[in-house]
Structure formats: structure tokens, C-alpha cells
C-alpha positions as CSV (number, residue, x, y, z in Angstrom):
1,E,0.0,0.0,0.0
2,F,1.3,3.4,-1.0
3,Q,-0.3,6.6,0.3
4,D,0.9,9.8,-1.2
5,T,4.3,8.1,-1.8
6,P,6.9,9.6,-4.1
7,I,7.2,7.3,-7.2
8,E,10.9,6.6,-6.7
9,S,10.3,5.4,-3.1
10,A,7.5,3.2,-4.3
11,L,9.6,1.7,-7.1
12,Q,12.6,1.2,-4.7
13,F,10.2,-0.6,-2.3
14,L,9.0,-3.0,-5.1
15,A,12.6,-3.7,-6.1
16,L,13.5,-4.5,-2.5
17,R,10.5,-6.8,-2.1
18,S,11.6,-8.6,-5.3
19,K,14.9,-9.4,-3.6
20,Q,13.2,-10.6,-0.4
21,L,10.8,-12.8,-2.3
22,D,13.3,-14.3,-4.7
23,T,13.8,-17.8,-3.1
24,E,15.2,-19.5,-6.2
25,E,18.4,-17.5,-6.6
26,A,21.2,-18.5,-4.2
27,D,23.6,-15.5,-5.0
28,P,22.4,-12.4,-3.0
29,A,23.9,-10.2,-5.7
30,K,21.6,-11.7,-8.4
31,K,18.4,-11.8,-6.3
32,G,15.3,-9.8,-7.4
33,I,15.0,-7.5,-10.4
34,N,17.4,-5.0,-11.7
35,L,15.2,-1.9,-11.7
36,I,16.3,1.2,-13.6
37,I,14.4,4.5,-13.1
38,R,15.5,6.5,-16.1
39,D,13.6,9.8,-15.5
40,D,13.2,11.9,-12.4
41,S,9.6,12.5,-11.4
42,D,8.1,14.4,-8.5
43,A,4.8,12.4,-8.8
44,K,3.3,10.9,-5.7
45,I,1.0,7.9,-5.9
46,S,-1.6,6.3,-3.8
47,L,-2.3,2.6,-4.4
48,R,-3.5,-0.4,-2.6
49,L,-2.7,-3.9,-4.0
50,S,-2.6,-7.4,-2.6
51,N,-1.8,-10.8,-4.2
52,V,-0.8,-9.4,-7.6
53,P,2.3,-10.4,-9.6
54,L,5.2,-8.0,-9.3
55,S,4.9,-7.2,-13.0
56,E,1.4,-5.9,-12.4
57,A,2.4,-3.9,-9.3
58,L,5.2,-2.2,-11.3
59,R,2.8,-1.5,-14.2
60,Y,0.2,0.1,-12.0
61,T,2.7,2.0,-10.0
62,A,4.4,3.4,-13.1
63,Q,1.1,4.2,-14.8
64,L,-0.1,6.3,-11.9
65,A,3.0,8.5,-12.3
66,G,2.6,8.8,-16.1
67,M,5.5,6.4,-16.7
68,K,5.9,3.2,-18.6
69,V,7.6,-0.2,-17.9
70,E,9.8,-1.9,-20.3
71,I,11.1,-5.4,-19.5
72,Q,14.5,-5.9,-21.0
73,S,16.8,-8.9,-20.9
74,N,18.9,-7.6,-18.0
75,A,16.7,-5.0,-16.3
76,V,13.3,-3.5,-15.9
77,V,13.3,0.2,-17.1
78,I,10.8,2.7,-15.8
79,A,10.7,6.0,-17.8
80,H,8.3,8.5,-19.3
81,E,9.2,7.4,-22.8
82,V,10.5,3.8,-23.1
83,E,12.7,3.1,-26.2
């Protein structure tokens, strides 16, 4: 749940949760997702989700800030305009 949360804080929280929930990867340096926030934004979001996949949580979070998600081979990029 995010209540009037800066978008960067919300995305950093989701990246942290991805590391905590990654039980398949033994190497701590490789756990979770590699999240790249390409653009600065002063957007604040309010969102309440439960039992949704991380990909959906990222999409909803980015969408509320007017940003887009692009899943690349080595990272997930969040930006206003995704290449």
C-alpha cells in the first residue's frame, strides 16, 4: 500500500520486495529485479494492492506516475518514454 508516496520510493520498495521474495536465486547479488528508473519525477502515488504479480504492481505504480515499464533482458526500465 502506498499513500501519497513519491514514485521513486514506491519503485525502490518494489525492487527491495523482489529481492526478499526471490527464493530461487542463491547468489544475493543476483536476487530480485534490476530496476532502472530513467527519469526523475516528483509524482506521488496512492495505491493499494494485494496478491498481484510483481509485473502488475510495477505497471500500476508506473502508470499512476505517467510512466511506462519496459522489461529488457537484464533490467526493468521505468521511464516517461520507453525506447
